[in-house]
C-alpha positions as CSV (number, residue, x, y, z in Angstrom):
1,M,30.8,11.9,15.4
2,S,28.0,11.8,13.0
3,I,25.8,9.0,12.3
4,T,24.0,7.4,9.4
5,L,21.1,5.1,9.2
6,H,19.1,3.6,6.6
7,G,15.1,2.9,6.6
8,V,12.7,3.0,4.3
9,A,12.0,6.5,2.0
10,A,8.3,7.7,2.8
11,G,7.7,10.9,1.9
12,K,10.3,12.4,-0.8
13,G,13.1,15.5,-0.3
14,I,15.0,16.6,2.5
15,A,15.5,18.3,5.7
16,I,17.8,19.9,8.0
17,G,16.7,20.5,11.6
18,R,16.4,19.6,15.4
19,A,14.9,16.5,16.4
20,H,12.1,16.3,18.8
21,L,11.8,12.8,20.5
22,V,8.6,11.6,21.3
23,V,8.6,9.7,24.0
24,R,5.8,7.0,24.8
25,G,4.2,3.7,24.0
26,I,3.4,0.5,26.2
27,D,6.3,-0.9,26.8
28,Q,6.1,-1.7,30.2
29,V,1.9,-3.5,30.7
30,P,1.2,-3.9,34.0
31,Q,0.2,-7.6,34.8
32,Y,-1.6,-9.3,37.9
33,D,-4.3,-11.6,38.7
34,L,-7.8,-10.9,39.8
35,N,-10.4,-12.5,41.9
36,S,-13.9,-13.6,40.9
37,D,-15.6,-10.6,42.6
38,E,-13.1,-7.8,40.5
39,I,-14.4,-9.4,37.3
40,T,-17.3,-7.4,36.6
41,A,-15.9,-4.1,37.8
42,E,-12.4,-5.1,35.5
43,I,-14.9,-5.7,32.9
44,S,-16.5,-2.4,32.8
45,R,-13.3,-0.8,33.3
46,F,-12.3,-2.0,29.6
47,E,-15.3,-1.3,28.2
48,A,-15.3,2.4,28.7
49,A,-11.6,2.8,27.9
50,I,-13.2,1.6,24.4
51,K,-15.9,3.8,24.5
52,V,-13.2,6.8,25.6
53,T,-11.1,5.5,22.4
54,R,-14.5,5.6,20.6
55,R,-14.9,9.3,20.9
56,Q,-11.7,10.1,20.9
57,L,-11.3,9.1,17.5
58,E,-14.7,9.6,16.1
59,Q,-13.5,13.8,17.2
60,I,-10.4,13.7,15.5
61,R,-12.5,12.5,12.2
62,S,-14.4,15.2,12.7
63,T,-11.7,17.9,13.0
64,I,-10.1,16.9,10.1
65,P,-9.1,19.6,8.7
66,E,-9.7,20.5,4.8
67,N,-6.4,20.5,2.9
68,A,-5.2,17.4,5.2
69,P,-4.8,14.3,2.7
70,T,-7.9,12.3,1.5
71,E,-6.5,9.3,2.9
72,L,-6.0,10.7,6.2
73,G,-9.6,10.2,7.1
74,A,-9.5,6.3,5.7
75,F,-7.3,5.7,7.8
76,I,-9.2,7.2,10.9
77,S,-12.1,5.2,9.6
78,L,-10.1,2.3,9.9
79,H,-8.8,2.8,13.2
80,L,-12.3,3.0,14.3
81,M,-13.6,-0.2,12.0
82,L,-10.2,-2.3,13.6
83,L,-11.6,-0.6,17.5
84,T,-15.2,-1.7,16.9
85,D,-14.1,-5.6,15.7
86,V,-14.7,-7.8,18.0
87,T,-11.5,-9.0,18.6
88,L,-10.2,-6.0,19.9
89,S,-13.4,-4.9,22.0
90,R,-14.9,-8.4,22.9
91,E,-12.3,-11.3,23.0
92,P,-10.1,-9.1,25.6
93,I,-12.7,-9.5,27.7
94,D,-13.4,-13.3,27.4
95,I,-9.5,-13.4,28.3
96,I,-10.6,-11.3,31.6
97,N,-13.1,-14.0,32.0
98,E,-11.2,-17.2,31.6
99,Q,-7.8,-15.6,32.9
100,H,-9.0,-13.5,35.8
101,I,-6.2,-11.0,35.1
102,N,-6.4,-7.5,34.3
103,A,-7.6,-5.7,31.7
104,E,-4.3,-4.8,30.2
105,W,-2.7,-7.5,30.2
106,A,-5.4,-9.0,28.5
107,L,-5.1,-6.5,25.6
108,K,-1.2,-7.5,25.3
109,I,-2.0,-11.5,25.2
110,Q,-5.2,-10.5,22.5
111,S,-2.8,-8.6,20.5
112,D,0.3,-10.5,20.8
113,R,-2.3,-12.8,19.2
114,L,-3.6,-10.2,16.6
115,S,0.9,-9.7,15.7
116,Q,1.4,-13.4,14.5
117,Q,-1.9,-13.6,12.4
118,F,-1.1,-10.2,10.4
119,D,2.5,-11.4,10.0
120,A,1.2,-14.7,8.4
121,I,-0.7,-12.2,5.7
122,N,1.1,-12.8,2.1
123,D,0.4,-9.1,0.7
124,E,2.1,-6.9,2.0
125,Y,0.1,-3.6,2.3
126,L,-2.6,-5.9,4.0
127,R,0.8,-7.1,6.4
128,Q,1.4,-3.2,7.4
129,R,-1.9,-3.0,8.6
130,K,-0.9,-4.9,11.5
131,Q,0.9,-1.3,12.8
132,D,-2.5,0.2,12.8
133,M,-3.9,-2.9,15.2
134,L,-1.2,-1.5,17.6
135,Q,-1.9,1.5,17.4
136,V,-5.6,1.2,18.1
137,V,-4.5,-0.9,21.1
138,E,-1.7,1.6,22.2
139,R,-4.5,4.4,22.7
140,I,-7.2,1.9,24.2
141,H,-4.1,0.9,26.7
142,N,-3.7,4.3,27.4
143,N,-7.0,5.2,27.8
144,L,-7.1,2.0,30.6
145,I,-4.2,3.6,32.7
146,G,-5.0,7.6,32.1
147,L,-2.0,8.3,30.0
148,G,-2.9,11.1,26.7
149,N,-2.9,9.8,23.3
150,E,-2.1,13.3,22.5
151,L,1.4,14.4,20.7
152,N,1.5,17.5,22.7
153,L,3.8,19.3,19.2
154,D,2.5,23.4,20.4
155,V,4.8,23.2,23.4
156,N,8.4,24.4,23.0
157,L,8.4,23.6,19.3
158,L,11.4,24.8,17.1
159,E,10.9,25.9,13.9
160,D,13.1,23.1,12.0
161,T,11.5,20.7,13.7
162,I,12.1,17.0,12.8
163,L,9.8,14.5,14.8
164,I,11.6,11.4,15.8
165,A,9.3,8.5,16.9
166,H,8.6,4.7,17.2
167,D,5.3,5.4,15.1
168,L,3.0,8.0,14.1
169,S,-0.4,7.2,14.0
170,P,-2.9,8.8,11.6
171,A,-4.3,10.9,14.6
172,D,-1.1,11.8,14.9
173,T,-0.6,13.4,11.5
174,V,-3.3,15.7,12.1
175,Q,-1.7,18.0,13.7
176,L,1.6,17.9,11.2
177,K,0.8,20.1,8.3
178,E,-0.5,23.0,11.0
179,Q,2.9,23.1,13.4
180,R,6.6,23.2,12.8
181,V,7.3,20.2,11.8
182,I,9.3,19.8,8.7
183,A,9.9,16.5,8.9
184,F,9.6,12.9,10.8
185,V,11.5,9.6,11.3
186,T,10.2,6.9,12.7
187,D,11.3,3.3,14.1
188,A,9.0,1.0,12.6
189,G,7.0,1.1,9.3
190,G,7.3,-0.3,6.1
191,P,7.1,0.9,2.8
192,T,3.2,0.1,2.0
193,S,2.4,1.1,6.1
194,H,-0.2,4.5,6.9
195,T,2.9,6.0,8.2
196,A,4.7,5.9,5.1
197,I,1.4,6.8,2.5
198,L,1.1,9.4,4.8
199,G,4.6,11.0,4.6
200,R,3.8,9.9,1.1
201,S,0.1,12.2,0.8
202,L,1.7,15.1,3.2
203,D,4.5,15.8,1.2
204,I,6.9,15.9,4.2
205,P,10.4,14.4,4.1
206,S,10.4,11.1,5.8
207,V,12.2,8.1,6.6
208,I,10.4,4.9,8.2
209,G,11.5,1.5,9.6
210,V,15.0,3.6,11.0
211,R,14.3,0.8,14.0
212,N,16.9,2.6,16.6
213,A,16.5,6.3,15.9
214,R,15.2,7.1,19.1
215,A,18.0,6.0,21.0
216,L,20.6,7.2,19.0
217,I,19.2,10.7,19.3
218,S,19.4,13.5,21.4
219,E,16.8,16.2,21.9
220,H,17.3,18.8,19.8
221,E,20.0,17.4,17.7
222,W,21.3,18.6,14.4
223,V,19.7,16.0,12.0
224,I,19.6,15.6,8.4
225,V,16.5,13.6,6.6
226,D,16.7,12.3,3.1
227,G,13.6,11.4,2.1
228,I,14.8,10.2,-1.5
229,N,17.4,7.3,-0.3
230,G,16.1,7.0,3.1
231,V,18.8,7.9,4.7
232,L,19.3,9.6,8.1
233,I,22.1,11.3,9.2
234,I,22.3,12.2,13.1
235,N,24.9,15.3,13.9
236,P,25.8,16.1,10.4
237,D,29.6,18.1,10.3
238,D,29.8,21.2,8.3
239,L,30.8,19.3,4.8
240,V,27.4,17.3,4.9
241,L,25.7,20.0,5.8
242,A,27.1,22.3,2.8
243,E,26.3,19.6,0.3
244,Y,22.5,18.6,1.4
245,R,21.2,22.5,1.3
246,R,22.6,22.2,-2.1
247,R,20.5,19.0,-2.9
248,M,18.1,20.9,-0.9
249,R,17.6,23.8,-3.2
250,E,18.0,21.1,-6.2
251,Y,15.1,19.3,-5.7
252,R,13.4,22.5,-5.0
253,N,14.1,23.7,-8.3
254,K,12.9,20.1,-9.7
255,K,9.7,20.2,-8.2
256,R,8.7,23.0,-9.1
257,E,9.4,22.2,-12.7
258,L,7.2,18.6,-12.5
259,N,4.4,20.7,-11.6
260,K,4.0,22.3,-14.6
261,L,4.0,18.8,-16.1
262,K,0.3,17.8,-14.8
263,N,-1.6,19.0,-18.1
264,T,1.3,17.8,-20.2
265,A,0.8,14.5,-22.1
266,A,3.3,11.4,-22.0
267,T,4.8,11.7,-24.8
268,T,8.3,10.3,-25.6
269,Q,10.5,12.7,-27.9
270,D,9.7,10.1,-30.8
271,G,6.0,11.0,-30.4
272,T,5.2,7.3,-28.4
273,Q,2.0,8.3,-26.4
274,I,2.0,6.4,-23.2
275,E,-0.6,5.8,-20.7
276,L,0.2,6.8,-17.2
277,V,-3.1,5.1,-15.0
278,A,-3.7,5.1,-11.2
279,N,-4.1,2.4,-7.5
280,I,-6.6,3.9,-5.8
281,E,-8.3,1.7,-2.8
282,S,-11.7,4.3,-2.4
283,A,-13.4,6.9,-4.0
284,E,-11.6,9.4,-2.1
285,D,-8.5,8.7,-4.5
286,I,-10.0,10.2,-7.5
287,K,-9.5,13.3,-6.3
288,A,-6.2,12.7,-6.8
289,V,-6.4,10.7,-10.5
290,H,-7.9,14.1,-11.5
291,K,-5.3,16.8,-9.9
292,F,-2.2,14.3,-11.4
293,G,-3.7,14.1,-14.9
294,A,-3.9,10.3,-14.7
295,D,-5.8,8.4,-18.1
296,G,-7.7,6.4,-15.1
297,V,-7.8,3.9,-12.7
298,G,-5.4,0.7,-13.6
299,L,-6.0,-1.3,-10.5
300,F,-8.6,-0.7,-8.3
301,R,-8.1,-2.9,-5.0
302,S,-11.5,-4.5,-4.0
303,E,-10.3,-6.3,-1.2
304,Y,-11.2,-3.0,0.9
305,L,-14.7,-3.8,0.8
306,Y,-14.5,-7.1,2.1
307,L,-12.2,-6.5,5.2
308,N,-13.1,-5.5,9.3
309,R,-16.7,-6.4,9.1
310,D,-19.0,-9.6,9.8
311,T,-20.7,-10.2,6.8
312,L,-20.1,-10.3,3.0
313,P,-20.4,-7.1,1.0
314,D,-23.8,-7.4,-1.0
315,E,-24.1,-7.1,-4.5
316,E,-25.8,-3.9,-4.2
317,E,-23.2,-1.9,-1.9
318,Q,-20.6,-3.2,-4.0
319,Y,-22.7,-1.6,-6.9
320,Q,-23.3,1.3,-5.2
321,V,-19.5,1.8,-4.5
322,Y,-18.5,0.6,-8.2
323,S,-20.8,3.6,-9.5
324,D,-19.4,5.8,-7.2
325,I,-16.2,5.9,-8.7
326,I,-17.7,5.2,-12.2
327,K,-19.2,8.8,-11.4
328,K,-16.6,10.7,-10.5
329,L,-14.0,9.2,-13.2
330,K,-16.0,11.5,-15.4
331,G,-15.5,9.1,-18.4
332,K,-11.6,7.9,-17.5
333,P,-11.7,3.6,-17.7
334,L,-11.7,1.6,-14.4
335,T,-10.0,-1.2,-13.7
336,I,-11.4,-3.7,-11.0
337,R,-9.5,-6.5,-9.1
338,T,-11.8,-8.8,-8.1
339,V,-11.4,-9.7,-4.4
340,D,-7.6,-10.6,-3.8
341,L,-7.9,-11.9,-0.5
342,G,-6.6,-15.5,1.1
343,V,-7.7,-17.7,4.6
344,D,-4.8,-16.9,6.1
345,K,-5.8,-13.7,7.1
346,N,-9.1,-15.2,8.6
347,P,-11.6,-12.7,7.6
348,R,-14.5,-13.0,10.3
349,W,-17.4,-13.4,7.2
350,F,-15.6,-17.1,6.6
351,G,-17.9,-18.3,9.6
352,Q,-17.8,-21.9,9.8
353,N,-17.0,-22.2,6.4
354,S,-13.2,-21.5,7.0
355,T,-10.6,-23.4,5.3
356,P,-8.6,-24.4,8.8
357,N,-5.4,-22.0,9.4
358,N,-2.7,-24.6,9.4
359,S,-0.9,-24.1,6.2
360,L,2.9,-24.0,7.0
361,N,3.1,-21.4,4.3
362,P,0.0,-19.5,3.7
363,A,1.1,-17.8,0.6
364,L,0.9,-20.7,-1.6
365,G,-2.3,-21.6,-0.1
366,L,-5.6,-20.5,-0.6
367,T,-5.5,-16.9,-1.9
368,G,-6.2,-14.6,-4.9
369,I,-8.3,-16.5,-7.6
370,R,-8.1,-19.7,-5.7
371,L,-10.1,-18.3,-2.7
372,C,-13.2,-16.8,-5.1
373,L,-13.1,-20.4,-7.2
374,A,-13.6,-21.4,-4.1
375,E,-16.7,-19.4,-2.9
376,P,-18.0,-19.1,-6.1
377,V,-21.2,-17.2,-4.7
378,M,-18.8,-14.7,-3.4
379,F,-17.2,-14.2,-6.7
380,R,-20.5,-14.1,-8.9
381,T,-21.7,-11.9,-6.6
382,Q,-18.8,-9.3,-7.2
383,M,-19.1,-10.6,-10.9
384,R,-22.7,-8.8,-11.1
385,A,-21.9,-5.8,-9.1
386,I,-19.2,-4.9,-11.7
387,L,-21.2,-6.1,-14.6
388,R,-23.8,-3.8,-13.5
389,A,-21.7,-0.8,-13.0
390,A,-20.4,-1.6,-16.3
391,A,-23.1,0.1,-17.9
392,L,-22.9,3.7,-16.6
393,G,-18.8,3.7,-18.2
394,S,-15.7,1.8,-19.0
395,V,-15.3,-1.1,-17.2
396,N,-12.9,-3.5,-17.1
397,M,-12.4,-6.6,-15.1
398,M,-8.9,-8.1,-13.2
399,W,-8.6,-11.6,-11.7
400,P,-5.9,-12.1,-9.5
401,M,-2.8,-14.7,-8.6
402,I,-3.6,-16.8,-11.9
403,A,-1.4,-19.5,-12.6
404,S,-3.3,-21.6,-15.2
405,V,-5.0,-21.5,-18.3
406,A,-7.3,-24.0,-16.3
407,E,-8.7,-20.9,-13.9
408,I,-9.3,-18.6,-16.4
409,K,-11.8,-21.1,-18.1
410,Q,-13.2,-21.9,-14.4
411,C,-13.5,-17.6,-14.4
412,L,-15.3,-17.8,-18.0
413,I,-17.8,-19.9,-16.8
414,H,-18.6,-18.1,-13.8
415,L,-18.8,-14.7,-15.4
416,D,-21.1,-16.3,-17.9
417,T,-23.3,-17.6,-14.9
418,A,-23.2,-14.2,-13.8
419,R,-24.5,-12.4,-16.9
420,R,-27.2,-15.1,-17.2
421,Q,-28.0,-14.5,-13.3
422,L,-28.9,-10.8,-14.3
423,E,-30.5,-11.1,-17.6
424,E,-33.0,-13.9,-15.4
425,R,-33.5,-10.9,-13.3
426,G,-34.0,-8.1,-16.1
427,I,-31.1,-6.4,-14.5
428,A,-29.3,-4.4,-17.1
429,F,-25.4,-4.6,-17.3
430,G,-23.2,-3.7,-19.8
431,N,-19.6,-5.1,-21.5
432,V,-16.1,-5.6,-19.3
433,R,-13.0,-6.3,-20.9
434,I,-11.7,-9.4,-19.0
435,G,-7.8,-9.5,-17.7
436,C,-5.9,-10.6,-15.0
437,M,-2.7,-10.4,-12.8
438,I,0.9,-12.0,-14.0
439,E,2.5,-12.3,-10.3
440,I,3.3,-16.0,-10.8
441,P,6.1,-17.2,-12.6
442,S,4.2,-20.2,-14.2
443,A,1.7,-17.2,-15.7
444,A,4.6,-15.6,-17.1
445,L,6.0,-18.5,-18.7
446,T,2.7,-19.5,-20.0
447,V,1.1,-15.9,-20.6
448,S,0.6,-16.4,-24.3
449,T,-2.0,-19.2,-23.8
450,L,-3.6,-17.0,-21.0
451,L,-3.6,-14.1,-23.7
452,R,-5.8,-15.9,-26.1
453,H,-8.9,-16.2,-23.7
454,L,-7.8,-12.6,-22.1
455,D,-8.3,-9.2,-23.8
456,F,-5.7,-7.7,-21.3
457,I,-2.4,-8.5,-18.7
458,S,-1.1,-6.6,-15.8
459,I,2.1,-7.6,-14.5
460,G,2.2,-7.5,-10.2
461,T,5.7,-6.9,-10.2
462,N,6.0,-6.8,-6.3
463,D,4.8,-10.6,-5.9
464,L,6.5,-11.4,-9.5
465,I,9.8,-11.1,-8.1
466,Q,9.1,-12.6,-4.2
467,Y,7.8,-15.6,-6.1
468,T,10.9,-15.6,-8.3
469,L,13.1,-15.1,-6.3
470,S,12.0,-16.8,-2.9
471,V,12.6,-13.8,-1.2
472,D,9.8,-11.3,1.4
473,R,11.1,-8.0,1.4
474,S,9.6,-7.9,4.7
475,D,12.1,-10.0,6.3
476,D,15.1,-7.9,7.6
477,M,17.3,-11.2,7.1
478,V,16.5,-11.2,3.3
479,G,15.4,-8.1,2.5
480,Y,18.8,-7.2,0.4
481,L,17.5,-10.4,-2.1
482,Y,14.8,-8.9,-3.2
483,Q,16.3,-7.3,-6.6
484,P,13.7,-6.0,-9.3
485,A,16.0,-5.7,-11.2
486,H,17.3,-9.0,-11.5
487,P,18.6,-10.5,-14.7
488,A,15.8,-13.7,-14.0
489,I,12.8,-10.7,-13.4
490,L,14.2,-8.1,-15.8
491,R,14.0,-11.6,-18.8
492,L,10.3,-12.3,-17.4
493,L,9.2,-8.6,-17.7
494,S,10.7,-9.0,-21.5
495,H,9.4,-11.6,-22.4
496,I,5.5,-11.1,-20.7
497,I,5.5,-7.7,-22.8
498,R,6.9,-8.9,-25.9
499,T,4.3,-11.5,-25.7
500,A,1.3,-9.1,-25.3
501,N,2.4,-6.4,-28.0
502,R,3.0,-9.5,-30.6
503,M,-0.4,-10.6,-29.7
504,N,-1.7,-7.3,-29.9
505,K,-3.1,-6.9,-26.5
506,Q,-2.7,-4.5,-23.6
507,V,0.1,-4.8,-21.0
508,S,0.5,-2.8,-18.3
509,I,2.5,-3.1,-14.8
510,C,0.5,-2.5,-11.6
511,G,3.5,-3.1,-9.2
512,E,6.3,-0.6,-7.9
513,M,8.5,-0.4,-10.3
514,A,5.7,1.3,-12.3
515,G,6.1,4.4,-9.9
516,D,10.0,3.8,-9.7
517,I,12.0,6.0,-12.5
518,T,14.8,3.8,-12.1
519,F,13.1,1.7,-14.2
520,T,10.9,3.9,-16.4
521,R,13.4,3.6,-19.3
522,L,13.6,0.9,-18.9
523,L,10.4,-0.4,-19.5
524,L,10.1,2.1,-22.2
525,G,12.8,-0.3,-24.1
526,M,11.1,-3.2,-23.2
527,G,8.0,-2.1,-24.8
528,L,5.7,-1.3,-21.7
529,R,3.2,1.5,-23.1
530,R,1.2,2.0,-19.7
531,F,1.8,2.3,-16.4
532,S,-0.1,2.0,-13.2
533,M,0.6,3.7,-9.9
534,N,0.1,5.4,-6.9
535,T,-0.4,8.8,-7.7
536,N,1.7,11.0,-6.1
537,N,4.6,9.1,-8.4
538,M,3.1,10.4,-11.9
539,L,4.4,13.7,-12.6
540,A,8.4,12.2,-11.8
541,V,7.1,9.5,-14.2
542,K,5.8,10.9,-16.4
543,D,9.0,13.7,-16.5
544,A,11.7,10.7,-17.0
545,I,9.4,10.0,-20.7
546,I,9.0,13.0,-22.0
547,H,12.8,13.0,-21.6
548,S,13.5,9.8,-23.6
549,N,13.6,8.6,-27.0
550,I,12.7,5.0,-27.3
551,N,14.9,4.5,-30.4
552,D,17.7,5.4,-28.6
553,L,17.0,3.0,-25.9
554,E,17.9,0.1,-28.0
555,Q,21.2,-0.4,-27.9
556,D,21.2,0.3,-23.6
557,I,18.1,-2.1,-23.3
558,L,19.9,-4.8,-25.6
559,R,23.1,-4.5,-23.4
560,I,20.9,-4.8,-19.5
561,M,19.2,-7.6,-21.5
562,R,22.5,-9.9,-22.1
563,N,23.8,-9.0,-18.5
564,E,23.4,-11.8,-16.3
565,D,25.0,-11.0,-13.1
566,P,22.8,-8.7,-10.7
567,D,25.6,-6.8,-9.1
568,K,26.2,-4.9,-12.3
569,M,22.6,-4.0,-12.4
570,D,22.8,-1.2,-11.0
571,K,25.7,0.6,-13.4
572,L,23.8,0.1,-16.3
573,L,20.6,1.2,-15.3
574,S,22.4,4.5,-14.1
575,M,24.0,4.4,-17.9
576,L,20.7,4.0,-19.5
577,N,19.1,6.8,-16.9
578,K,21.6,8.9,-17.6
579,V,20.7,12.1,-19.3
580,E,23.0,14.6,-21.7
């Protein structure tokens, strides 16, 4: 009997093969008390495990193949940073000293504490870094008990192996390209977890967050991985196999056609030019910007400069990072979002000035621009670095989580101060275009007032949907209520886009909707002319654009906007996306 499971689609494509189960983890952690004279030796054992773990990760980083995704090295570096963080390298030692317990159990206590902190983070992408922390913990634990961390994929693997694991670390994925793994499935992970990101980068069909996959699959059992729809089929019958083999052929043919579009302009059938720009996190991502022919960078998440460190990045460090990206872009524009963090994330550099983490709802607390305004020295330091980098090329500055015009006015005052400080120091700087994120309903509804003070806006659909519908999409109990096509969301988007266009101000979308071809024609019909997305989605979005005639969409768009029933929206979108 076949079983169908649903998860999160990561790497696109379809694979049919036989399962190989990866069995490991720290499900059973030894727990025992220590005598006072045993504490020193136990601490030494823990410190030795930390050193071994560091050597292992450094060795993996040094042997990453040249054809590996750029994201892979970044994630290995992230694991090294997490390892050196005092929360993992020192605080378990404090627990050993205080509670007189073994190192494995102290590590478990600390990892549980950190897991709770990660769960409280509002930003989904940052919340998903919990899995990275747990993978570092697992590696330390395995070194404590003398258990290997390798996948050992070279033993008895079949030619059509599909990997089934609880989770895969970045170190694990180093081996995937050189082995016979054609797809992978994990119990854990979300849409923005490193496993999902690497699945997309490796171009391997993958489904994550399936939860019970390993418990239901036997070794070498036939499975189908549908990375397009996020479906895993266990023990498929002949009819299902035949259907999915047909879908595989169609997907491969489609992919070959999409690759021909890399140097093709994103122009609709009626001659409307559309801008496709990239969302990035580091200078390494610029390779993909050029590879897929992006028109520039629509979102650089600068907050990653601020994480996993004991001190704030200074002006010079930030300037070097921004200027490096500008040089690599070779004239293409760069949009830098100022630091988008909140004290619910407890960055160590807050020190004693941190607001106590006692908020019942961190998502509604000191986050985004509120944090920047509460820490004006940090805010102006970053703006000075951005202004200096703007002397080297086209740079836009974007402020996150704006809720009102009062916040924009405060930001402009700080910007003027930053400019004046540079002038007083005699340091050259350039002009920047100023914009903000539209992520909060209050900003969406008053966007015309905000735009009087701005050059552009970018809609963060992920947060806008969550705040409008009061839904946390990472919460399994209510995730089904996260509906990007909900009538309320579409009306907000239409209002924002039409208002910006009427005022002749640039508007883009940088949330996941921008890279989802389900919504490409809808957004075109609403008047969106700038899409900011993960580079891996660009060719598919470009294909949808060049096969669209905006004038022909008008009636369908009106029908969709009149609809007030969320349950009817899928049918209406299917009609809109139907290509004759």
